[in-house]
C-alpha positions in Angstrom: -17.9 23.2 153.1 -16.6 20.6 155.6 -13.7 22.9 156.4 -16.2 25.5 157.3 -18.1 23.1 159.5 -14.8 22.1 161.2 -14.2 25.7 161.9 -17.7 26.4 163.2 -17.5 23.6 165.7 -15.0 25.5 167.8 -15.7 29.0 166.6 -19.5 29.3 165.9 -19.5 33.1 165.4 -16.2 33.1 163.5 -14.7 35.5 166.0 -11.1 34.1 165.8 -8.9 35.9 163.3 -7.0 32.8 162.6 -9.0 29.8 161.2 -8.7 26.6 163.2 -10.3 23.4 162.1 -11.6 20.9 164.7 -11.0 17.1 164.2 -14.4 16.5 165.8 -16.0 16.8 162.4 -14.6 13.3 161.6 -16.4 11.8 164.7 -19.9 12.9 163.5 -22.1 10.2 162.1 -22.3 10.2 158.3 -26.1 10.5 158.5 -25.8 13.7 160.4 -23.2 15.0 157.9 -25.5 14.1 155.0 -28.3 16.0 156.6 -26.1 19.0 157.4 -25.3 19.2 153.7 -29.0 19.3 152.9 -29.4 22.2 155.4 -26.4 24.0 154.0 -28.1 23.9 150.6 -31.5 25.0 152.0 -30.1 28.1 153.7 -27.8 29.2 150.7 -30.1 32.1 149.6 -29.9 33.6 153.1 -26.2 34.1 153.0 -24.4 37.2 152.1 -20.8 37.0 151.0 -18.1 39.6 151.9 -20.9 41.9 153.3 -22.0 42.7 149.7 -25.8 43.0 149.5 -26.1 41.1 146.2 -27.6 37.8 145.2 -25.1 35.0 145.6 -23.6 34.9 142.1 -22.5 31.3 142.4 -26.2 30.2 142.4 -26.9 31.7 139.0 -30.6 32.0 140.0 -31.7 32.3 143.6 -34.7 30.2 142.9 -32.6 27.1 142.2 -32.3 26.5 145.9 -36.0 26.2 146.5 -36.5 24.4 143.2 -34.1 21.5 144.1 -34.2 21.6 147.9 -36.7 20.0 150.3 -40.1 21.8 150.5 -40.8 23.7 153.7 -44.2 22.1 154.1 -45.0 20.2 156.2 -42.8 22.0 158.6 -41.7 18.8 160.3 -39.8 17.8 157.2 -37.3 20.6 157.8 -37.6 21.4 161.4 -37.3 17.9 162.9 -36.6 15.0 160.5 -33.9 16.9 158.6 -32.0 18.3 161.6 -28.5 17.1 161.6 -28.1 17.5 165.3 -24.7 18.9 164.9 -23.9 21.6 167.4 -20.9 23.5 168.9 -22.7 23.5 172.2 -20.8 20.5 173.6 -17.0 20.6 173.4 -16.7 16.9 174.4 -19.1 15.4 172.0 -20.1 16.7 168.5 -23.5 15.2 168.8 -26.5 17.1 170.2 -28.5 14.1 171.2 -26.3 12.2 173.6 -29.0 10.4 175.6 -30.4 7.1 174.0 -34.1 6.9 173.6 -36.0 5.4 176.5 -36.5 1.7 176.2 -40.0 1.0 174.8 -40.6 4.5 173.6 -41.9 4.1 170.1 -41.3 7.7 168.9 -38.7 9.7 170.9 -39.0 13.3 169.9 -36.0 15.7 169.5 -36.1 19.1 171.0 -38.3 21.6 169.1 -35.4 23.9 168.4 -32.1 22.1 168.9 -28.9 24.2 168.6 -27.6 23.9 165.1 -24.3 24.6 163.4 -25.2 26.2 160.1 -22.7 27.7 157.7 -22.9 31.5 157.5 -20.7 31.5 154.4 -21.3 30.1 150.9 -19.3 27.2 149.6 -16.1 27.7 147.7 -15.8 28.3 144.0 -15.6 25.3 141.7 -11.9 26.3 141.0 -11.2 25.2 144.6 -12.4 21.6 143.8 -10.3 21.5 140.6 -7.1 22.6 142.4 -7.6 20.3 145.3 -8.3 17.4 143.0 -5.1 18.2 141.1 -3.1 17.5 144.3 -4.0 13.8 144.0 -5.5 13.8 147.5 -8.7 12.1 146.3 -7.0 9.2 144.5 -4.5 8.7 147.3 -7.0 8.6 150.1 -9.3 6.5 147.9 -6.5 3.9 147.8 -6.2 4.2 151.6 -9.9 3.4 152.0 -9.6 0.5 149.6 -6.6 -1.0 151.4 -8.4 -0.8 154.7 -11.6 -2.3 153.2 -10.0 -5.4 151.6 -7.1 -6.3 153.9 -4.5 -5.4 156.5 -1.6 -4.0 154.5 -1.7 -0.9 156.7 -1.6 -0.4 160.4 -4.7 -1.3 162.4 -6.8 1.9 162.4 -7.7 3.7 165.6 -11.4 4.1 166.5 -11.2 7.7 165.2 -9.8 6.6 161.9 -12.4 3.9 161.6 -15.1 6.6 162.0 -13.4 8.6 159.3 -13.2 5.5 157.0 -16.9 4.8 157.4 -18.0 8.4 156.9 -15.7 8.9 153.9 -16.9 5.7 152.2 -20.6 6.3 152.8 -20.5 10.0 151.8 -18.3 9.8 148.8 -17.9 6.2 147.5 -21.5 5.1 147.3 -24.8 6.4 146.0 -26.2 9.1 148.3 -29.7 8.6 149.9 -32.6 9.0 147.5 -33.9 12.5 146.9 -30.8 14.1 148.6 -29.3 17.2 147.2 -26.0 15.4 147.1 -27.4 12.7 144.9 -26.1 13.6 141.5 -24.8 10.1 140.9 -27.2 7.9 138.8 -27.4 5.8 135.7 -27.0 8.9 133.7 -23.9 9.9 135.7 -22.5 6.7 137.2 -18.9 8.0 137.8 -18.3 11.0 140.1 -14.7 11.3 138.8 -16.2 11.9 135.3 -18.9 14.2 136.6 -16.4 16.4 138.3 -14.3 16.7 135.1 -17.4 17.5 133.2 -18.1 20.4 135.5 -14.5 21.6 135.3 -14.6 21.5 131.5 -17.8 23.4 131.2 -16.9 26.2 133.6 -13.1 26.5 132.9 -12.4 24.6 129.7 -9.7 22.8 131.7 -9.0 19.2 132.7 -7.4 17.7 135.8 -3.7 17.4 135.8 -3.8 13.6 135.9 -5.8 11.0 133.9 -8.5 8.8 135.3 -7.1 5.7 137.0 -7.7 2.6 134.8 -9.0 0.8 137.8 -12.2 2.9 137.5 -12.7 2.4 133.8 -11.2 3.6 130.5 -13.2 6.9 130.4 -9.9 8.9 130.5 -8.9 7.6 127.1 -11.6 9.3 125.1 -12.4 12.1 127.6 -16.1 11.1 127.9 -16.8 14.1 130.1 -16.6 16.3 127.0 -19.3 14.5 125.1 -22.6 16.4 124.4 -21.4 19.4 126.4 -22.5 21.8 123.7 -20.9 24.8 125.2 -17.8 25.2 127.5 -15.6 28.1 128.5 -12.7 26.9 126.5 -11.2 30.3 126.4 -11.2 30.8 130.2 -7.6 29.8 130.6 -6.4 32.1 127.9 -8.4 35.1 129.2 -7.5 34.3 132.9 -3.8 34.2 132.1 -4.0 37.6 130.3 -5.9 39.0 133.2 -3.2 37.9 135.7 -0.5 39.2 133.4 -2.1 42.6 133.3 -2.6 42.7 137.0 1.1 41.8 137.4 2.0 44.8 135.2 0.1 47.0 137.6 1.8 45.5 140.6 5.3 46.0 139.0 4.6 49.6 138.1 2.4 50.8 140.9 5.2 52.8 142.5 6.4 54.4 139.2 6.7 58.1 139.8 8.4 59.0 136.5 8.6 57.5 133.0 6.1 55.4 131.1 3.6 53.3 133.0 2.1 50.6 130.9 -0.6 49.7 133.5 -4.1 49.8 131.9 -6.7 49.6 134.6 -9.5 49.9 132.1 -8.3 46.8 130.2 -8.0 44.8 133.4 -11.7 45.8 134.0 -12.7 44.7 130.6 -11.0 41.3 131.1 -12.8 41.0 134.4 -16.1 41.5 132.7 -15.2 38.8 130.1 -14.5 36.4 132.9 -17.7 37.3 134.7 -19.7 36.9 131.5 -18.2 33.4 130.9 -19.4 32.3 134.4 -22.8 33.9 134.0 -23.3 32.0 130.7 -22.7 28.7 132.3 -24.7 29.5 135.4 -27.9 30.6 133.7 -31.0 29.5 135.6 -28.9 27.9 138.3 -27.0 25.4 136.1 -24.0 23.9 137.8 -25.0 25.3 141.2 -25.8 21.8 142.6 -22.8 20.2 140.9 -20.5 22.9 142.3 -22.0 22.4 145.8 -21.4 18.6 145.6 -17.9 18.7 144.2 -16.6 21.5 146.5 -18.1 19.6 149.5 -16.3 16.4 148.4 -12.9 18.0 148.0 -13.2 20.0 151.2 -13.5 16.8 153.1 -10.4 15.3 151.6 -8.5 18.6 152.0 -9.5 18.8 155.7 -8.2 15.2 156.2 -4.6 16.3 155.4 -4.9 19.9 156.5 -3.6 19.0 160.0 -2.3 15.9 161.8 -5.7 14.3 162.0 -6.3 10.7 163.3 -5.8 9.2 159.9 -2.6 11.1 159.4 -1.3 10.0 162.7 -2.2 6.4 162.2 -0.4 6.4 158.8 2.6 7.9 160.5 2.4 10.9 158.1 2.6 13.8 160.6 3.9 16.9 158.8 3.9 20.7 158.7 1.6 21.2 155.7 -1.0 19.3 153.6 1.4 18.5 150.7 4.0 17.0 153.1 1.4 14.8 154.8 -0.1 13.7 151.5 3.3 12.7 150.1 4.0 10.5 153.1 0.5 8.9 152.9 1.1 8.4 149.1 4.4 6.5 149.9 2.4 4.0 152.0 0.0 3.2 149.2 2.3 3.5 146.2 1.0 6.8 144.7 3.2 9.8 144.5 1.4 13.2 144.3 2.5 15.7 141.7 5.4 18.0 142.5 3.0 21.0 142.3 0.7 19.7 145.1 2.0 22.3 147.5 1.1 25.1 145.1 -2.4 23.7 144.4 -3.1 23.4 148.1 -1.9 27.0 148.9 -3.7 28.5 145.9 -7.1 26.9 146.4 -8.6 29.2 149.0 -7.3 32.6 147.8 -8.2 31.8 144.1 -11.7 30.7 145.1 -12.2 34.0 147.0 -10.8 36.0 144.1 -13.1 34.4 141.5 -16.0 35.0 143.8 -15.2 38.8 143.6 -14.9 38.5 139.9 -18.4 37.1 139.7 -19.6 39.8 141.9 -18.3 42.3 139.4 -15.9 43.9 141.9 -13.3 44.6 139.2 -15.4 45.5 136.2 -14.3 49.1 136.0 -11.0 50.9 136.2 -11.6 51.9 139.9 -12.3 48.4 140.9 -9.5 47.0 138.9 -7.0 49.2 140.7 -7.8 47.4 144.0 -6.0 44.4 142.6 -2.6 46.2 142.6 -2.8 49.6 144.2 -4.2 49.0 147.6 -2.7 47.2 150.6 -5.8 45.1 151.1 -6.1 41.4 151.4 -7.2 41.2 147.8 -3.9 42.7 146.6 -1.9 40.3 148.8 -4.0 37.3 147.7 -3.7 38.1 143.9 0.1 38.5 144.3 0.3 35.1 146.0 -2.0 33.6 143.3 0.3 34.9 140.5 3.4 33.4 142.1 1.7 30.0 142.8 -0.1 29.8 139.4 3.1 30.5 137.4 4.9 27.9 139.6 2.2 25.2 139.2 1.3 25.6 135.6 4.3 27.1 133.9 2.3 30.0 132.4 4.6 33.0 132.0 2.7 35.6 134.0 5.6 37.9 134.8 7.5 37.8 131.6 5.1 40.4 130.1 6.2 43.0 132.6 9.8 42.3 131.7 9.0 42.9 128.0 7.1 46.1 128.7 10.0 47.4 130.8 12.4 46.8 127.9 10.1 48.5 125.4 8.3 51.2 127.4 6.7 52.8 124.3 4.7 49.7 123.4 1.4 49.1 125.1 0.8 46.0 127.1 -2.7 45.9 125.7 -3.4 43.7 122.6 -4.7 45.4 119.5 -8.1 43.7 119.8 -9.9 42.9 123.0 -10.6 39.2 123.6 -14.2 38.0 123.5 -15.9 35.4 125.5 -17.4 33.9 122.3 -15.1 35.0 119.4 -12.7 32.2 118.4 -9.2 32.8 119.5 -6.6 33.7 116.8 -4.0 31.6 118.6 -4.2 27.9 119.7 -6.3 27.7 122.9 -3.8 26.9 125.7 -6.5 25.3 127.8 -6.7 22.4 125.4 -3.0 21.4 125.8 -2.3 17.9 127.1 -2.4 17.7 130.9 0.8 18.0 132.7 2.3 15.0 134.5 0.2 14.2 137.6 0.0 11.3 139.9 2.7 8.7 139.6 2.0 5.2 140.9 4.1 2.2 141.8 1.3 -0.3 142.2 -0.1 -0.2 138.7 -3.0 2.0 139.6 -2.5 4.7 137.1 
């Protein structure tokens, strides 16, 4: 979400082929950013993704936006008081209203239709938030904010960094304003770390790669986010790995002109349907739509912070060539080492988010659609190839070994004897329930 805003500030119509993200987003007042999120939620149903004229599948139910968003009556509630004032009109200042109110004016009125920066694209898939959180960026930058808040163990922050510190603490480390779409933190859900893990478990049956830091409670010991869930996609990991394996078989054999070809496009399509059904079950009547919006927005802010040499990165003397490099240098300053797979998680987050959006749209549900994953020279084919490489490297799941086995035994089919089901218990241990791999390593007793 915030990476979208950072891109829109310099390229409102998204005309540039290469995405660039403006640092000016960190100079915007947190009240404006908060209101911008409310607007982004309100306009969600008006968006179309990938030029496909279908309802946004990530909502589960289009009516969830109106049900949870601010009412459009009276008009002033949305058209004036909610306006964020964020505009790409001024290159020098990200604020629309630069002139202070006239002294003694009791009720200065904003323009009737101020120029607004609104996101024409939906937010990323929840898998994006899981992958970005697995990099450790949230915990590392949380420690940076804590250090600046309680003492002077780091360099004196520049004015730009102080603006980032205030915005980050107000947006993500305190209760949101009352009645705000971002306000999912309450007495029922007091810890956002636990809330995110609850959403990850329900939609993917997966946990973060690192435990909760003891500083923020002992919830990580008994995995409180799994209590009273009732239903979760615990077989997502198993089915998803099979799906990637079958796609890789197709990629490996796409140029076969003679001999056996174990590629089974129909089976890839069936696995795609199972994945889509899993998501649909958890999204019924708009469930998890608001949570996904909040968690993706949160992680996009932290991702954006290390995505380039931003003011904080420069102040921390952590300039680098990629997010993982910058994060590692910042981590050294606060005694927290990110996982070795951080680079893979960062690089995989965007393409996997896009790929799962296509899965939810049903783009690969039949053999013809499934062939797009390995036959065409499209962006989808390129992305899925990258995802397979990165996923295998980050998780250790053997995605490419199946193609080697099939090549050695060309007469055997790559398809299992029975088709997996989204609800039928797995005959083998569910790999998604395995203990999390080593994640953050700390030197200051934080873990």
